[in-house]
N, CA, C and O atoms as a Tinker XYZ file with bonds, in Angstrom:
   416  protein
     1  N    -37.818000   97.210000    3.983000    73     2
     2  CA   -37.606000   96.289000    2.797000    64     1     3
     3  C    -38.668000   96.580000    1.708000    63     2     4     5
     4  O    -39.876000   96.475000    1.924000    81     3
     5  N    -38.119000   96.961000    0.493000    73     3     6
     6  CA   -38.916000   97.153000   -0.810000    64     5     7
     7  C    -39.071000   95.892000   -1.503000    63     6     8     9
     8  O    -38.138000   95.089000   -1.485000    81     7
     9  N    -40.065000   95.650000   -2.063000    73     7    10
    10  CA   -40.286000   94.615000   -2.909000    64     9    11
    11  C    -39.446000   94.827000   -4.424000    63    10    12    13
    12  O    -39.774000   95.600000   -5.324000    81    11
    13  N    -38.362000   93.969000   -4.403000    73    11    14
    14  CA   -37.533000   94.049000   -5.426000    64    13    15
    15  C    -37.027000   92.727000   -5.989000    63    14    16    17
    16  O    -35.831000   92.535000   -6.210000    81    15
    17  N    -38.059000   91.746000   -6.233000    73    15    18
    18  CA   -37.850000   90.550000   -6.651000    64    17    19
    19  C    -37.531000   90.466000   -8.195000    63    18    20    21
    20  O    -37.389000   89.358000   -8.712000    81    19
    21  N    -37.423000   91.555000   -8.894000    73    19    22
    22  CA   -36.793000   91.761000  -10.041000    64    21    23
    23  C    -37.987000   91.464000  -11.324000    63    22    24    25
    24  O    -37.704000   91.145000  -12.479000    81    23
    25  N    -39.250000   91.648000  -10.812000    73    23    26
    26  CA   -40.173000   91.321000  -11.901000    64    25    27
    27  C    -40.728000   92.637000  -12.550000    63    26    28    29
    28  O    -40.779000   93.678000  -11.896000    81    27
    29  N    -41.115000   92.566000  -13.773000    73    27    30
    30  CA   -41.622000   93.488000  -14.660000    64    29    31
    31  C    -43.188000   93.469000  -14.473000    63    30    32    33
    32  O    -43.848000   92.596000  -15.037000    81    31
    33  N    -43.775000   94.414000  -13.695000    73    31    34
    34  CA   -45.119000   94.343000  -13.282000    64    33    35
    35  C    -45.945000   95.155000  -14.460000    63    34    36    37
    36  O    -47.163000   95.264000  -14.322000    81    35
    37  N    -45.370000   95.660000  -15.487000    73    35    38
    38  CA   -46.158000   96.509000  -16.564000    64    37    39
    39  C    -46.814000   95.504000  -17.442000    63    38    40    41
    40  O    -47.719000   95.936000  -18.156000    81    39
    41  N    -46.453000   93.953000  -17.534000    73    39    42
    42  CA   -47.175000   92.979000  -18.563000    64    41    43
    43  C    -48.592000   92.909000  -18.034000    63    42    44    45
    44  O    -48.807000   92.744000  -16.834000    81    43
    45  N    -49.645000   93.044000  -19.008000    73    43    46
    46  CA   -50.920000   92.959000  -18.483000    64    45    47
    47  C    -51.875000   91.930000  -19.304000    63    46    48    49
    48  O    -53.092000   91.795000  -19.179000    81    47
    49  N    -50.985000   91.237000  -20.184000    73    47    50
    50  CA   -51.566000   90.177000  -20.837000    64    49    51
    51  C    -50.984000   88.851000  -20.706000    63    50    52    53
    52  O    -49.764000   88.710000  -20.619000    81    51
    53  N    -51.897000   87.749000  -20.684000    73    51    54
    54  CA   -51.480000   86.276000  -20.637000    64    53    55
    55  C    -52.310000   85.634000  -21.649000    63    54    56    57
    56  O    -53.213000   86.158000  -22.301000    81    55
    57  N    -51.834000   84.273000  -21.705000    73    55    58
    58  CA   -52.644000   83.617000  -22.814000    64    57    59
    59  C    -53.616000   82.532000  -22.035000    63    58    60    61
    60  O    -53.137000   81.805000  -21.165000    81    59
    61  N    -54.790000   82.480000  -22.344000    73    59    62
    62  CA   -55.653000   81.817000  -21.534000    64    61    63
    63  C    -55.775000   80.493000  -21.967000    63    62    64    65
    64  O    -55.176000   80.144000  -22.984000    81    63
    65  N    -56.571000   79.586000  -21.240000    73    63    66
    66  CA   -56.425000   78.132000  -21.551000    64    65    67
    67  C    -56.785000   77.798000  -22.860000    63    66    68    69
    68  O    -56.393000   76.699000  -23.252000    81    67
    69  N    -57.469000   78.521000  -23.663000    73    67    70
    70  CA   -57.920000   78.281000  -25.054000    64    69    71
    71  C    -56.855000   78.909000  -26.073000    63    70    72    73
    72  O    -57.058000   78.828000  -27.284000    81    71
    73  N    -55.700000   79.547000  -25.548000    73    71    74
    74  CA   -54.715000   79.968000  -26.419000    64    73    75
    75  C    -54.919000   81.375000  -26.637000    63    74    76    77
    76  O    -53.890000   81.988000  -26.920000    81    75
    77  N    -55.932000   82.013000  -26.582000    73    75    78
    78  CA   -56.190000   83.370000  -26.829000    64    77    79
    79  C    -55.604000   84.300000  -25.734000    63    78    80    81
    80  O    -55.741000   84.115000  -24.525000    81    79
    81  N    -54.893000   85.386000  -26.350000    73    79    82
    82  CA   -54.296000   86.459000  -25.230000    64    81    83
    83  C    -55.508000   87.127000  -24.624000    63    82    84    85
    84  O    -56.491000   87.532000  -25.243000    81    83
    85  N    -55.257000   87.193000  -23.104000    73    83    86
    86  CA   -56.207000   87.922000  -22.518000    64    85    87
    87  C    -55.738000   88.893000  -21.552000    63    86    88    89
    88  O    -54.560000   88.826000  -21.202000    81    87
    89  N    -56.529000   89.824000  -21.052000    73    87    90
    90  CA   -55.906000   91.039000  -20.269000    64    89    91
    91  C    -56.786000   91.020000  -19.124000    63    90    92    93
    92  O    -58.012000   91.037000  -19.232000    81    91
    93  N    -56.093000   90.981000  -17.904000    73    91    94
    94  CA   -56.921000   90.853000  -16.424000    64    93    95
    95  C    -56.764000   92.291000  -16.068000    63    94    96    97
    96  O    -55.706000   92.896000  -15.890000    81    95
    97  N    -58.204000   92.825000  -15.976000    73    95    98
    98  CA   -58.311000   94.231000  -15.360000    64    97    99
    99  C    -57.981000   94.464000  -14.012000    63    98   100   101
   100  O    -57.883000   95.613000  -13.583000    81    99
   101  N    -57.772000   93.316000  -13.197000    73    99   102
   102  CA   -57.256000   93.363000  -11.750000    64   101   103
   103  C    -55.938000   93.839000  -11.765000    63   102   104   105
   104  O    -55.467000   94.380000  -10.764000    81   103
   105  N    -55.187000   93.671000  -12.971000    73   103   106
   106  CA   -53.635000   94.152000  -12.710000    64   105   107
   107  C    -53.629000   95.649000  -12.753000    63   106   108   109
   108  O    -52.534000   96.205000  -12.827000    81   107
   109  N    -54.701000   96.352000  -12.716000    73   107   110
   110  CA   -54.684000   97.837000  -12.447000    64   109   111
   111  C    -54.296000   98.208000  -10.820000    63   110   112   113
   112  O    -53.821000   99.258000  -10.387000    81   111
   113  N    -54.642000   97.058000  -10.135000    73   111   114
   114  CA   -54.578000   97.155000   -8.810000    64   113   115
   115  C    -53.259000   96.883000   -8.030000    63   114   116   117
   116  O    -53.171000   96.911000   -6.803000    81   115
   117  N    -52.263000   96.622000   -8.880000    73   115   118
   118  CA   -50.978000   96.325000   -8.562000    64   117   119
   119  C    -50.231000   97.708000   -8.072000    63   118   120   121
   120  O    -50.464000   98.717000   -8.738000    81   119
   121  N    -49.441000   97.795000   -7.064000    73   119   122
   122  CA   -48.883000   98.866000   -6.519000    64   121   123
   123  C    -47.453000   98.545000   -6.269000    63   122   124   125
   124  O    -47.194000   97.343000   -6.315000    81   123
   125  N    -46.487000   99.333000   -6.021000    73   123   126
   126  CA   -45.318000   99.351000   -5.635000    64   125   127
   127  C    -45.444000   99.100000   -4.093000    63   126   128   129
   128  O    -45.728000  100.014000   -3.319000    81   127
   129  N    -45.229000   97.877000   -3.711000    73   127   130
   130  CA   -45.458000   97.639000   -2.212000    64   129   131
   131  C    -44.076000   97.251000   -1.428000    63   130   132   133
   132  O    -43.012000   96.898000   -1.937000    81   131
   133  N    -44.367000   97.402000   -0.163000    73   131   134
   134  CA   -43.302000   97.056000    0.869000    64   133   135
   135  C    -43.833000   95.799000    1.497000    63   134   136   137
   136  O    -44.964000   95.870000    1.977000    81   135
   137  N    -43.184000   94.657000    1.565000    73   135   138
   138  CA   -43.778000   93.436000    2.284000    64   137   139
   139  C    -43.819000   93.744000    3.529000    63   138   140   141
   140  O    -42.974000   94.403000    4.135000    81   139
   141  N    -45.018000   93.177000    4.049000    73   139   142
   142  CA   -45.381000   93.534000    5.515000    64   141   143
   143  C    -44.520000   92.654000    6.626000    63   142   144   145
   144  O    -44.595000   92.971000    7.813000    81   143
   145  N    -43.774000   91.640000    6.240000    73   143   146
   146  CA   -43.078000   90.738000    7.032000    64   145   147
   147  C    -42.179000   89.909000    6.205000    63   146   148   149
   148  O    -42.364000   89.846000    4.990000    81   147
   149  N    -41.264000   89.299000    6.752000    73   147   150
   150  CA   -40.189000   88.431000    6.167000    64   149   151
   151  C    -40.833000   86.925000    6.191000    63   150   152   153
   152  O    -40.297000   85.981000    5.610000    81   151
   153  N    -41.953000   86.828000    6.877000    73   151   154
   154  CA   -42.625000   85.477000    6.810000    64   153   155
   155  C    -44.106000   85.897000    6.686000    63   154   156   157
   156  O    -44.493000   87.056000    6.532000    81   155
   157  N    -44.873000   84.803000    6.774000    73   155   158
   158  CA   -46.358000   84.971000    6.920000    64   157   159
   159  C    -46.670000   85.792000    8.232000    63   158   160   161
   160  O    -46.245000   85.483000    9.345000    81   159
   161  N    -47.441000   86.843000    7.961000    73   159   162
   162  CA   -47.546000   87.854000    9.336000    64   161   163
   163  C    -48.481000   87.066000   10.160000    63   162   164   165
   164  O    -48.350000   87.010000   11.383000    81   163
   165  N    -49.464000   86.429000    9.495000    73   163   166
   166  CA   -50.514000   85.842000   10.536000    64   165   167
   167  C    -50.006000   84.672000   10.986000    63   166   168   169
   168  O    -50.277000   84.436000   12.164000    81   167
   169  N    -49.332000   83.838000   10.399000    73   167   170
   170  CA   -48.677000   82.598000   11.048000    64   169   171
   171  C    -47.571000   83.021000   12.102000    63   170   172   173
   172  O    -47.452000   82.336000   13.118000    81   171
   173  N    -46.780000   84.092000   11.904000    73   171   174
   174  CA   -45.912000   84.430000   12.895000    64   173   175
   175  C    -46.691000   84.954000   14.187000    63   174   176   177
   176  O    -46.290000   84.656000   15.313000    81   175
   177  N    -47.841000   85.760000   13.976000    73   175   178
   178  CA   -48.577000   85.997000   15.117000    64   177   179
   179  C    -49.126000   85.039000   15.982000    63   178   180   181
   180  O    -49.256000   85.250000   17.188000    81   179
   181  N    -49.512000   83.814000   15.332000    73   179   182
   182  CA   -50.215000   82.739000   16.004000    64   181   183
   183  C    -49.147000   81.626000   16.345000    63   182   184   185
   184  O    -49.396000   80.656000   17.062000    81   183
   185  N    -47.875000   81.892000   15.721000    73   183   186
   186  CA   -46.865000   80.661000   16.041000    64   185   187
   187  C    -47.111000   79.518000   15.238000    63   186   188   189
   188  O    -46.778000   78.406000   15.650000    81   187
   189  N    -47.668000   79.674000   14.116000    73   187   190
   190  CA   -47.733000   78.603000   13.053000    64   189   191
   191  C    -46.657000   78.535000   12.053000    63   190   192   193
   192  O    -45.739000   79.355000   12.023000    81   191
   193  N    -46.780000   77.527000   11.214000    73   191   194
   194  CA   -45.788000   77.356000   10.095000    64   193   195
   195  C    -46.470000   77.536000    8.872000    63   194   196   197
   196  O    -47.689000   77.633000    8.738000    81   195
   197  N    -45.524000   77.578000    7.902000    73   195   198
   198  CA   -46.146000   77.973000    6.311000    64   197   199
   199  C    -45.200000   76.928000    5.557000    63   198   200   201
   200  O    -44.247000   76.319000    6.043000    81   199
   201  N    -45.705000   76.868000    4.224000    73   199   202
   202  CA   -45.156000   76.062000    3.222000    64   201   203
   203  C    -44.290000   77.079000    2.300000    63   202   204   205
   204  O    -43.070000   77.032000    2.147000    81   203
   205  N    -45.112000   77.926000    1.772000    73   203   206
   206  CA   -44.680000   78.936000    0.770000    64   205   207
   207  C    -45.274000   80.312000    1.023000    63   206   208   209
   208  O    -46.400000   80.426000    1.505000    81   207
   209  N    -44.585000   81.267000    0.726000    73   207   210
   210  CA   -45.186000   82.708000    0.924000    64   209   211
   211  C    -45.584000   83.486000   -0.310000    63   210   212   213
   212  O    -44.922000   83.413000   -1.345000    81   211
   213  N    -46.625000   84.200000   -0.200000    73   211   214
   214  CA   -47.182000   85.080000   -1.114000    64   213   215
   215  C    -47.219000   86.509000   -0.839000    63   214   216   217
   216  O    -47.351000   86.828000    0.342000    81   215
   217  N    -47.128000   87.422000   -1.710000    73   215   218
   218  CA   -47.023000   88.790000   -1.555000    64   217   219
   219  C    -48.279000   89.359000   -2.308000    63   218   220   221
   220  O    -48.517000   89.138000   -3.496000    81   219
   221  N    -49.043000   90.109000   -1.477000    73   219   222
   222  CA   -50.167000   90.999000   -2.015000    64   221   223
   223  C    -49.592000   91.925000   -2.889000    63   222   224   225
   224  O    -48.637000   92.538000   -2.412000    81   223
   225  N    -49.923000   92.209000   -4.088000    73   223   226
   226  CA   -49.277000   93.230000   -4.909000    64   225   227
   227  C    -50.225000   94.471000   -4.722000    63   226   228   229
   228  O    -49.973000   95.481000   -5.378000    81   227
   229  N    -51.175000   94.459000   -3.967000    73   227   230
   230  CA   -51.903000   95.944000   -3.697000    64   229   231
   231  C    -51.526000   96.485000   -2.459000    63   230   232   233
   232  O    -51.616000   97.705000   -2.315000    81   231
   233  N    -51.097000   95.741000   -1.493000    73   231   234
   234  CA   -50.963000   96.367000    0.056000    64   233   235
   235  C    -49.613000   95.853000    0.385000    63   234   236   237
   236  O    -48.966000   96.613000    1.105000    81   235
   237  N    -49.031000   94.758000    0.040000    73   235   238
   238  CA   -47.734000   94.190000    0.614000    64   237   239
   239  C    -48.054000   93.115000    1.823000    63   238   240   241
   240  O    -47.114000   92.715000    2.510000    81   239
   241  N    -49.191000   92.725000    2.032000    73   239   242
   242  CA   -49.366000   91.722000    3.017000    64   241   243
   243  C    -48.753000   90.290000    2.546000    63   242   244   245
   244  O    -49.040000   89.649000    1.534000    81   243
   245  N    -47.867000   89.992000    3.529000    73   243   246
   246  CA   -47.226000   88.488000    3.166000    64   245   247
   247  C    -47.896000   87.455000    3.830000    63   246   248   249
   248  O    -47.984000   87.365000    5.054000    81   247
   249  N    -48.353000   86.700000    3.037000    73   247   250
   250  CA   -49.281000   85.385000    3.617000    64   249   251
   251  C    -48.854000   84.202000    3.174000    63   250   252   253
   252  O    -47.943000   84.210000    2.346000    81   251
   253  N    -49.397000   82.962000    3.612000    73   251   254
   254  CA   -48.863000   81.827000    3.323000    64   253   255
   255  C    -49.814000   81.097000    2.221000    63   254   256   257
   256  O    -51.007000   81.383000    2.123000    81   255
   257  N    -49.223000   80.203000    1.468000    73   255   258
   258  CA   -49.866000   79.574000    0.452000    64   257   259
   259  C    -50.934000   78.799000    0.578000    63   258   260   261
   260  O    -51.246000   78.610000    1.754000    81   259
   261  N    -51.692000   78.218000   -0.313000    73   259   262
   262  CA   -52.962000   77.255000   -0.069000    64   261   263
   263  C    -52.527000   75.959000    0.331000    63   262   264   265
   264  O    -53.358000   75.182000    0.802000    81   263
   265  N    -51.060000   75.546000    0.176000    73   263   266
   266  CA   -50.690000   74.372000    0.827000    64   265   267
   267  C    -50.423000   74.300000    2.216000    63   266   268   269
   268  O    -50.314000   73.249000    2.847000    81   267
   269  N    -50.299000   75.665000    2.764000    73   267   270
   270  CA   -50.007000   75.864000    4.098000    64   269   271
   271  C    -51.400000   75.678000    4.930000    63   270   272   273
   272  O    -52.518000   75.868000    4.452000    81   271
   273  N    -51.147000   75.314000    6.127000    73   271   274
   274  CA   -52.480000   74.850000    7.052000    64   273   275
   275  C    -53.538000   76.056000    7.095000    63   274   276   277
   276  O    -54.734000   75.768000    7.125000    81   275
   277  N    -53.148000   77.346000    7.098000    73   275   278
   278  CA   -54.126000   78.408000    7.238000    64   277   279
   279  C    -54.499000   79.063000    6.065000    63   278   280   281
   280  O    -55.586000   79.635000    5.982000    81   279
   281  N    -53.651000   79.029000    5.104000    73   279   282
   282  CA   -54.026000   79.720000    3.810000    64   281   283
   283  C    -54.248000   81.062000    4.070000    63   282   284   285
   284  O    -55.328000   81.556000    3.747000    81   283
   285  N    -53.312000   81.788000    4.655000    73   283   286
   286  CA   -53.585000   83.167000    4.885000    64   285   287
   287  C    -53.602000   84.259000    3.717000    63   286   288   289
   288  O    -54.157000   85.354000    3.807000    81   287
   289  N    -52.879000   83.763000    2.565000    73   287   290
   290  CA   -52.815000   84.818000    1.518000    64   289   291
   291  C    -54.278000   84.719000    0.830000    63   290   292   293
   292  O    -54.831000   85.746000    0.434000    81   291
   293  N    -54.877000   83.463000    0.703000    73   291   294
   294  CA   -56.260000   83.506000    0.221000    64   293   295
   295  C    -57.265000   84.141000    1.135000    63   294   296   297
   296  O    -58.211000   84.810000    0.721000    81   295
   297  N    -57.037000   83.922000    2.282000    73   295   298
   298  CA   -58.014000   84.601000    3.377000    64   297   299
   299  C    -57.876000   85.972000    3.171000    63   298   300   301
   300  O    -58.907000   86.639000    3.087000    81   299
   301  N    -56.550000   86.633000    3.052000    73   299   302
   302  CA   -56.317000   88.004000    2.925000    64   301   303
   303  C    -57.279000   88.545000    1.674000    63   302   304   305
   304  O    -58.101000   89.438000    1.879000    81   303
   305  N    -57.120000   87.978000    0.457000    73   303   306
   306  CA   -58.045000   88.329000   -0.549000    64   305   307
   307  C    -59.449000   88.072000   -0.158000    63   306   308   309
   308  O    -60.310000   88.809000   -0.637000    81   307
   309  N    -59.735000   87.278000    0.517000    73   307   310
   310  CA   -61.289000   87.085000    0.719000    64   309   311
   311  C    -61.592000   88.380000    1.651000    63   310   312   313
   312  O    -62.582000   89.049000    1.354000    81   311
   313  N    -60.920000   88.714000    2.594000    73   311   314
   314  CA   -61.084000   89.763000    3.381000    64   313   315
   315  C    -60.930000   91.316000    2.912000    63   314   316   317
   316  O    -61.609000   92.271000    3.288000    81   315
   317  N    -59.939000   91.304000    2.066000    73   315   318
   318  CA   -59.577000   92.673000    1.484000    64   317   319
   319  C    -60.039000   92.944000   -0.005000    63   318   320   321
   320  O    -60.089000   94.095000   -0.437000    81   319
   321  N    -60.373000   91.855000   -0.768000    73   319   322
   322  CA   -60.542000   92.083000   -2.035000    64   321   323
   323  C    -59.366000   92.362000   -2.875000    63   322   324   325
   324  O    -59.515000   92.796000   -4.017000    81   323
   325  N    -58.315000   92.157000   -2.420000    73   323   326
   326  CA   -56.909000   92.460000   -3.226000    64   325   327
   327  C    -56.681000   91.189000   -4.091000    63   326   328   329
   328  O    -56.440000   90.129000   -3.514000    81   327
   329  N    -56.743000   91.241000   -5.426000    73   327   330
   330  CA   -56.825000   90.011000   -6.007000    64   329   331
   331  C    -55.655000   89.435000   -6.549000    63   330   332   333
   332  O    -55.658000   88.235000   -6.824000    81   331
   333  N    -54.507000   90.236000   -6.765000    73   331   334
   334  CA   -53.344000   89.634000   -7.276000    64   333   335
   335  C    -52.211000   89.480000   -6.199000    63   334   336   337
   336  O    -51.932000   90.298000   -5.323000    81   335
   337  N    -51.617000   88.273000   -6.438000    73   335   338
   338  CA   -50.559000   88.003000   -5.547000    64   337   339
   339  C    -49.232000   87.525000   -6.361000    63   338   340   341
   340  O    -49.325000   87.256000   -7.558000    81   339
   341  N    -48.056000   87.434000   -5.702000    73   339   342
   342  CA   -46.874000   87.133000   -6.406000    64   341   343
   343  C    -46.171000   86.026000   -5.444000    63   342   344   345
   344  O    -46.264000   86.141000   -4.222000    81   343
   345  N    -45.565000   85.102000   -5.960000    73   343   346
   346  CA   -44.780000   84.320000   -5.146000    64   345   347
   347  C    -43.919000   85.244000   -4.334000    63   346   348   349
   348  O    -43.598000   86.315000   -4.849000    81   347
   349  N    -43.545000   84.975000   -3.224000    73   347   350
   350  CA   -42.473000   85.666000   -2.308000    64   349   351
   351  C    -41.436000   84.614000   -2.023000    63   350   352   353
   352  O    -40.736000   84.637000   -1.011000    81   351
   353  N    -41.370000   83.721000   -2.928000    73   351   354
   354  CA   -40.197000   82.791000   -2.747000    64   353   355
   355  C    -38.911000   83.214000   -3.561000    63   354   356   357
   356  O    -39.063000   83.530000   -4.741000    81   355
   357  N    -37.759000   83.235000   -3.041000    73   355   358
   358  CA   -36.540000   83.469000   -3.731000    64   357   359
   359  C    -36.547000   82.818000   -5.233000    63   358   360   361
   360  O    -36.903000   81.657000   -5.436000    81   359
   361  N    -36.166000   83.598000   -6.130000    73   359   362
   362  CA   -35.979000   83.059000   -7.563000    64   361   363
   363  C    -37.453000   82.798000   -8.271000    63   362   364   365
   364  O    -37.505000   82.266000   -9.380000    81   363
   365  N    -38.518000   83.162000   -7.638000    73   363   366
   366  CA   -39.866000   82.931000   -8.285000    64   365   367
   367  C    -40.303000   84.205000   -8.466000    63   366   368   369
   368  O    -40.173000   85.074000   -7.604000    81   367
   369  N    -40.919000   84.419000   -9.747000    73   367   370
   370  CA   -41.611000   85.919000   -9.990000    64   369   371
   371  C    -42.920000   85.863000  -10.586000    63   370   372   373
   372  O    -43.450000   86.818000  -11.153000    81   371
   373  N    -43.537000   84.476000  -10.412000    73   371   374
   374  CA   -45.034000   84.490000  -11.093000    64   373   375
   375  C    -45.998000   85.056000  -10.191000    63   374   376   377
   376  O    -45.845000   85.116000   -8.971000    81   375
   377  N    -47.158000   85.537000  -10.932000    73   375   378
   378  CA   -48.135000   86.249000  -10.410000    64   377   379
   379  C    -49.594000   85.421000  -10.535000    63   378   380   381
   380  O    -49.759000   84.690000  -11.512000    81   379
   381  N    -50.476000   85.535000   -9.686000    73   379   382
   382  CA   -51.779000   84.938000   -9.611000    64   381   383
   383  C    -52.970000   85.824000   -9.562000    63   382   384   385
   384  O    -52.846000   86.848000   -8.891000    81   383
   385  N    -54.135000   85.603000  -10.174000    73   383   386
   386  CA   -55.234000   86.433000   -9.670000    64   385   387
   387  C    -56.282000   85.464000   -9.269000    63   386   388   389
   388  O    -56.752000   84.605000  -10.014000    81   387
   389  N    -56.570000   85.643000   -8.188000    73   387   390
   390  CA   -57.507000   84.727000   -7.307000    64   389   391
   391  C    -58.941000   84.946000   -7.948000    63   390   392   393
   392  O    -59.722000   84.002000   -7.823000    81   391
   393  N    -59.382000   86.071000   -8.618000    73   391   394
   394  CA   -60.572000   86.110000   -9.139000    64   393   395
   395  C    -60.724000   85.316000  -10.189000    63   394   396   397
   396  O    -61.688000   84.560000  -10.312000    81   395
   397  N    -59.615000   85.447000  -11.178000    73   395   398
   398  CA   -59.783000   84.647000  -12.358000    64   397   399
   399  C    -59.241000   83.188000  -12.226000    63   398   400   401
   400  O    -59.385000   82.384000  -13.147000    81   399
   401  N    -58.578000   82.851000  -10.990000    73   399   402
   402  CA   -57.951000   81.635000  -10.864000    64   401   403
   403  C    -57.064000   81.554000  -11.955000    63   402   404   405
   404  O    -57.330000   80.634000  -12.729000    81   403
   405  N    -56.057000   82.269000  -12.253000    73   403   406
   406  CA   -55.192000   82.111000  -13.501000    64   405   407
   407  C    -53.981000   82.958000  -13.111000    63   406   408   409
   408  O    -54.064000   83.970000  -12.416000    81   407
   409  N    -52.645000   82.371000  -13.706000    73   407   410
   410  CA   -51.553000   83.168000  -13.543000    64   409   411
   411  C    -51.568000   84.360000  -14.520000    63   410   412   413
   412  O    -52.010000   84.291000  -15.667000    81   411
   413  N    -51.034000   85.473000  -13.943000    73   411   414
   414  CA   -51.022000   86.697000  -14.828000    64   413   415
   415  C    -49.566000   87.301000  -14.890000    63   414   416
   416  O    -49.343000   88.307000  -15.562000    81   415
């Protein structure tokens, strides 16, 4: 399965809280990734449930969101240093930088 959620990953600018346009240097870590699983790979391994899925745009790890009991996507960031995730939910294409705690 190839990541094909229809997102243009070339955009490197966003508007900060103060309205100024910003560039996130972590966007350089985005790769063309293949999702590691159809669900949170860590929850599947331990038999747990998740609320929403997130895709690591550096390696393709699929983890669960911060509203899920185990927060595996954020745990993956802390363990791997891969800062940019994208929603892995159908119809959603937003991306998040864990370092800057901002949508990119």
